[in-house]
Wavefront OBJ file of the C-alpha trace (Angstrom):
o trace
v -78.677 -1.475 48.161
v -79.358 -4.352 45.785
v -76.950 -6.882 44.420
v -74.448 -5.420 41.915
v -75.081 -1.811 42.954
v -72.486 0.471 44.475
v -73.423 1.822 47.961
v -75.353 5.078 48.433
v -75.304 7.269 51.542
v -78.404 7.843 53.688
v -80.584 5.937 56.170
v -81.304 6.280 59.825
v -78.685 5.918 62.604
v -77.770 2.345 63.544
v -76.563 0.579 66.662
v -72.741 0.132 66.860
v -72.793 -3.524 65.927
v -75.045 -2.892 62.995
v -72.756 -0.038 61.880
v -69.705 -2.340 61.929
v -71.573 -5.017 59.996
v -72.711 -2.389 57.480
v -69.140 -1.034 57.059
v -67.801 -4.479 56.346
v -70.465 -4.964 53.707
v -69.818 -1.546 52.192
v -66.050 -2.219 52.004
v -66.553 -5.553 50.340
v -68.957 -4.078 47.800
v -66.541 -1.253 47.138
v -63.863 -3.790 46.466
v -66.127 -5.487 43.950
v -67.101 -2.116 42.371
v -63.539 -0.951 42.144
v -60.448 -2.572 40.698
v -59.417 -6.145 41.479
v -57.004 -7.136 44.252
v -54.409 -7.894 41.558
v -54.744 -4.431 40.041
v -54.470 -2.692 43.359
v -51.476 -4.757 44.381
v -49.715 -4.057 41.115
v -50.438 -0.279 41.315
v -48.881 -0.103 44.800
v -45.836 -2.034 43.641
v -45.395 0.178 40.556
v -45.619 3.320 42.694
v -43.004 2.102 45.221
v -40.748 0.015 42.950
v -41.420 0.877 39.282
v -40.845 -2.105 37.026
v -39.378 -4.328 39.795
v -42.371 -6.296 41.068
v -44.922 -8.364 39.255
v -48.028 -9.799 40.968
v -48.162 -13.566 40.979
v -51.462 -13.699 42.859
v -53.555 -11.467 45.027
v -56.773 -12.050 46.899
v -59.149 -10.496 49.418
v -59.202 -12.084 52.855
v -61.600 -11.305 55.749
v -58.778 -10.009 58.026
v -58.367 -10.378 61.741
v -61.426 -8.304 62.787
v -63.572 -8.928 59.751
v -62.423 -6.014 57.597
v -61.223 -7.087 54.157
v -57.486 -7.317 53.612
v -55.480 -7.807 50.423
v -52.875 -10.529 50.455
v -50.373 -10.449 47.589
v -47.429 -12.418 46.297
v -44.921 -10.867 43.890
v -41.970 -11.988 41.818
v -38.962 -9.641 41.488
v -38.041 -8.876 37.907
v -34.293 -8.621 38.582
v -34.142 -11.505 41.127
v -35.576 -14.787 39.817
v -35.142 -16.468 43.209
v -36.996 -13.954 45.418
v -40.673 -14.188 46.345
v -42.387 -11.276 48.146
v -45.401 -12.465 50.142
v -47.233 -9.585 51.842
v -50.081 -10.385 54.249
v -51.811 -7.932 54.614
v -50.820 -5.585 51.839
v -49.941 -1.986 52.818
v -47.285 0.437 51.767
v -45.150 0.040 54.910
v -45.565 -3.731 54.960
v -44.620 -4.076 51.310
v -41.479 -1.975 51.827
v -40.382 -4.120 54.788
v -41.152 -7.502 53.194
v -39.536 -6.528 49.930
v -36.218 -5.777 51.643
v -36.505 -8.960 53.707
v -37.191 -11.019 50.606
v -34.038 -9.682 48.860
v -31.943 -10.601 51.932
v -33.522 -14.075 52.033
v -32.873 -14.722 48.361
v -29.190 -13.783 48.907
v -29.057 -16.397 51.697
v -30.715 -18.942 49.409
v -28.190 -18.420 46.612
v -25.281 -18.787 49.022
v -26.711 -22.102 50.324
v -27.455 -23.405 46.834
v -24.015 -22.491 45.566
v -22.208 -24.024 48.554
v -24.143 -27.320 48.672
v -24.060 -27.779 44.905
v -20.233 -27.943 45.150
v -20.746 -31.256 47.003
v -23.534 -32.471 44.698
v -26.088 -31.893 47.542
v -28.954 -30.393 45.557
v -31.578 -28.390 47.433
v -34.856 -30.323 47.346
v -37.101 -27.963 49.356
v -36.889 -24.783 51.447
v -38.799 -24.638 54.729
v -37.490 -21.431 56.204
v -35.128 -18.611 55.357
v -35.538 -15.899 57.954
v -33.429 -13.132 59.487
v -34.453 -12.432 63.040
v -33.047 -10.744 66.117
v -30.436 -13.494 66.608
v -29.373 -13.656 62.952
v -30.056 -15.927 59.994
v -32.123 -19.062 60.550
v -32.616 -21.558 57.796
v -34.255 -24.933 57.219
v -33.640 -26.780 53.952
v -33.756 -30.320 52.514
v -30.976 -31.831 50.425
v -30.790 -35.107 48.547
v -28.136 -37.648 49.495
v -27.970 -41.438 50.031
v -27.149 -42.473 53.579
v -25.875 -46.002 54.161
v -22.826 -47.838 55.453
v -20.978 -47.223 52.197
v -21.626 -43.499 52.012
v -21.755 -42.277 55.615
v -18.088 -41.355 56.039
v -17.968 -39.480 52.763
v -21.307 -37.778 53.553
v -19.855 -36.284 56.742
v -17.028 -34.816 54.638
v -19.346 -33.483 52.013
v -21.655 -31.822 54.566
v -18.690 -30.262 56.385
v -17.237 -28.991 53.109
v -20.558 -27.514 51.987
v -21.095 -25.692 55.310
v -17.527 -24.426 55.271
v -18.025 -23.101 51.721
v -21.333 -21.534 52.737
v -19.722 -19.726 55.696
v -16.936 -18.464 53.366
v -19.496 -17.115 50.911
v -21.315 -15.306 53.684
v -18.063 -13.748 54.914
v -17.077 -12.417 51.454
v -17.034 -8.711 50.842
v -19.664 -9.037 48.072
v -22.269 -10.796 50.230
v -25.138 -8.470 51.014
v -25.855 -9.979 54.441
v -22.268 -10.195 55.621
v -22.960 -8.264 58.824
v -25.813 -10.617 59.793
v -24.641 -13.540 61.957
v -25.698 -17.147 61.526
v -28.033 -18.375 64.279
v -28.773 -21.888 62.965
v -29.288 -24.039 59.872
v -31.423 -27.176 59.971
v -30.754 -29.642 57.151
v -33.046 -32.555 56.337
v -31.650 -35.318 54.152
v -33.904 -36.955 51.605
v -33.271 -40.138 49.646
v -32.449 -39.053 46.035
v -34.663 -41.832 44.698
v -37.840 -40.089 45.884
v -36.966 -36.613 44.611
v -38.359 -37.055 41.083
v -41.761 -37.954 42.560
v -42.041 -34.965 44.872
v -44.871 -32.514 43.970
v -43.873 -29.531 41.928
v -45.282 -25.984 42.040
v -48.245 -25.327 39.727
v -46.340 -22.768 37.705
v -42.684 -23.413 36.692
v -42.196 -19.647 36.203
v -42.621 -18.978 39.938
v -39.506 -17.695 41.775
v -37.186 -20.429 42.923
v -37.842 -19.939 46.603
v -41.594 -20.090 46.023
v -41.267 -23.283 43.968
v -39.017 -25.011 46.508
v -41.193 -23.769 49.342
v -44.423 -24.990 47.739
v -46.531 -26.415 50.581
v -47.211 -29.820 49.011
v -43.560 -30.251 48.094
v -42.318 -29.297 51.587
v -44.743 -31.700 53.260
v -43.840 -34.558 50.918
v -40.116 -33.897 51.443
v -40.712 -33.914 55.212
v -42.315 -37.346 54.992
v -39.363 -38.587 52.956
v -36.675 -37.414 55.376
v -34.176 -40.077 56.370
v -31.751 -38.019 58.522
v -31.437 -34.597 60.051
v -28.587 -32.291 60.977
v -28.556 -29.077 62.894
v -25.707 -26.666 62.159
v -24.731 -24.322 65.014
v -21.608 -22.345 65.767
v -19.065 -23.044 68.488
v -17.718 -20.445 70.847
v -15.222 -19.220 68.265
v -17.852 -18.637 65.558
v -17.010 -21.751 63.570
v -19.665 -24.373 62.676
v -19.668 -27.695 64.468
v -19.056 -30.614 62.085
v -21.843 -32.854 60.870
v -20.736 -35.438 63.412
v -22.087 -33.180 66.187
v -25.739 -33.636 65.215
v -26.391 -35.956 62.282
v -29.114 -38.407 63.336
v -31.727 -40.629 61.723
v -35.391 -39.788 61.516
v -37.204 -42.450 63.602
v -40.834 -43.535 63.509
v -42.928 -43.163 66.650
v -42.540 -46.889 67.371
v -38.831 -46.695 66.879
v -38.566 -43.734 69.241
v -40.505 -45.575 71.895
v -38.294 -48.630 71.624
v -35.166 -46.466 71.771
v -36.510 -44.590 74.804
v -37.236 -47.809 76.671
v -33.784 -49.250 75.911
v -31.939 -46.060 76.926
v -33.967 -45.549 80.107
v -33.496 -49.156 81.201
v -29.790 -49.193 80.599
v -29.294 -45.730 82.093
v -31.326 -46.452 85.206
v -29.438 -49.692 85.898
v -26.065 -47.985 85.401
v -26.969 -45.018 87.664
v -28.207 -47.329 90.439
v -24.746 -48.918 90.527
v -22.408 -46.099 89.663
v -24.312 -42.965 90.823
v -27.095 -43.986 93.239
v -27.591 -40.339 94.181
v -29.009 -39.613 90.723
v -32.291 -40.663 89.104
v -33.048 -41.176 85.431
v -35.228 -38.795 83.467
v -35.975 -39.224 79.793
v -34.110 -39.515 76.507
v -33.504 -36.214 74.747
v -33.629 -37.364 71.155
v -32.650 -33.938 69.756
v -29.252 -34.320 71.403
v -28.606 -37.705 69.861
v -26.112 -38.159 67.021
v -24.706 -40.950 64.964
v -21.135 -42.007 65.526
v -19.202 -40.528 62.611
v -18.470 -43.846 60.871
v -21.764 -45.573 61.463
v -25.420 -45.516 60.439
v -26.672 -47.634 63.380
v -24.634 -46.584 66.422
v -26.458 -43.648 68.017
v -24.838 -41.694 70.774
v -27.761 -40.944 73.071
v -28.374 -38.899 76.192
v -30.614 -39.565 79.171
v -31.080 -36.641 81.582
v -30.517 -37.351 85.288
v -31.639 -35.492 88.430
v -30.894 -35.582 92.153
v -34.616 -36.240 92.914
v -36.736 -39.129 91.681
v -39.683 -37.088 90.478
v -40.153 -34.175 88.070
v -36.893 -34.698 86.189
v -36.981 -32.486 83.150
v -34.457 -30.808 80.842
v -34.835 -27.535 82.789
v -34.163 -29.207 86.143
v -31.705 -31.959 85.283
v -28.128 -31.604 86.592
v -26.445 -34.385 84.624
v -26.857 -36.583 81.579
v -26.006 -40.212 81.050
v -24.316 -40.697 77.657
v -24.437 -44.062 76.005
v -24.114 -45.631 72.570
v -27.124 -47.586 71.284
v -27.048 -50.067 68.439
v -30.248 -49.231 66.535
v -30.475 -52.721 65.067
v -30.295 -54.624 68.401
v -30.990 -51.815 70.938
v -27.968 -53.029 72.874
v -26.069 -50.305 74.785
v -22.446 -49.691 75.697
v -19.904 -47.028 76.646
v -21.951 -45.363 79.357
v -20.554 -42.275 81.040
v -21.829 -39.373 83.115
v -21.765 -35.924 81.545
v -21.219 -33.190 84.118
v -20.795 -29.412 84.008
v -22.832 -29.175 80.831
v -25.170 -26.422 82.029
v -24.536 -22.898 80.863
v -24.725 -19.905 83.210
v -28.162 -19.067 81.788
v -29.525 -22.519 82.608
v -29.329 -23.972 79.110
v -27.266 -26.907 78.041
v -23.899 -26.618 76.378
v -24.238 -28.548 73.129
v -22.869 -30.802 71.907
v -22.522 -32.553 75.257
v -19.381 -34.457 74.369
v -17.284 -32.212 72.123
v -14.189 -34.283 72.806
v -15.737 -37.169 70.980
v -16.436 -35.097 67.839
v -13.196 -33.163 67.168
l 1 2 3 4 5 6 7 8 9 10 11 12 13 14 15 16 17 18 19 20 21 22 23 24 25 26 27 28 29 30 31 32 33 34 35 36 37 38 39 40 41 42 43 44 45 46 47 48 49 50 51 52 53 54 55 56 57 58 59 60 61 62 63 64 65 66 67 68 69 70 71 72 73 74 75 76 77 78 79 80 81 82 83 84 85 86 87 88 89 90 91 92 93 94 95 96 97 98 99 100 101 102 103 104 105 106 107 108 109 110 111 112 113 114 115 116 117 118 119 120 121 122 123 124 125 126 127 128 129 130 131 132 133 134 135 136 137 138 139 140 141 142 143 144 145 146 147 148 149 150 151 152 153 154 155 156 157 158 159 160 161 162 163 164 165 166 167 168 169 170 171 172 173 174 175 176 177 178 179 180 181 182 183 184 185 186 187 188 189 190 191 192 193 194 195 196 197 198 199 200 201 202 203 204 205 206 207 208 209 210 211 212 213 214 215 216 217 218 219 220 221 222 223 224 225 226 227 228 229 230 231 232 233 234 235 236 237 238 239 240 241 242 243 244 245 246 247 248 249 250 251 252 253 254 255 256 257 258 259 260 261 262 263 264 265 266 267 268 269 270 271 272 273 274 275 276 277 278 279 280 281 282 283 284 285 286 287 288 289 290 291 292 293 294 295 296 297 298 299 300 301 302 303 304 305 306 307 308 309 310 311 312 313 314 315 316 317 318 319 320 321 322 323 324 325 326 327 328 329 330 331 332 333 334 335 336 337 338 339 340 341 342 343 344 345 346 347 348 349 350 351 352 353 354
């Protein structure tokens, strides 16, 4: 078979490895001799969902075991926000991903509508998924965070989340029966938003444009603060004060860890000599509600001096750190914070939040 020809049958028997190699070659030549990946992807979409899907791009990939696969991305004609990314393309896979994409676009619109009421524009979308535990999202919004805006920002975030939960609970919301598992929100300085990379094609679906890789990575580098929305035992979201914290550089994290560990170790040696300090759990830290530099931090503590980890710790030392001076105050021991399944009951000090 020469270049440009379509394959012909015949030839002597081959060894198994040679047969596999030959099949791969035949399939790739067949793909070249037949219609393009875009044509095949569009034909399948037209057969399953006539007039509803339009191919944005499609390509042939080697696949997991060397056999060619078609990867395709579609827009939805009656949903300008939804993007259907199917890898690899098959009838069953397209059906499943299409339905998932419609549910995800409904979640996106609810988030966009809720946060826009507080002038918190969505900057990028990292994740909108519906898994076994419910909806999980990760988004970036633009907002200034400083001493003059922090108190109002807490109120705006709480109002946006409350509005979002109300939209999800409405009778008209398609995913009403799907619970919320978590929502991670990154806050970006509005001044950098105009310079963030944009998708190559402005006609792409909204989720695809806001989820454009270069935009997401640039937004991630521009994050100033993070917040993690989770529900309490009654199904209501914890306020922003439960988790809003600054994004620290590696050097800043090391300095904070050293300050927290030194203060915690000294305090334990005096007040609770039967406990030994572990490490700072930065993910549990949170800014005091009226401050941008007072960080409530948590150092795990264990009854043995070695091997103290989150999974084995029995207590946590809570303390407030001034990020400007690294001075510490208001130390206390958090007890009975472990759940029956071994996890930690977060936030660790709910009485300081509500």
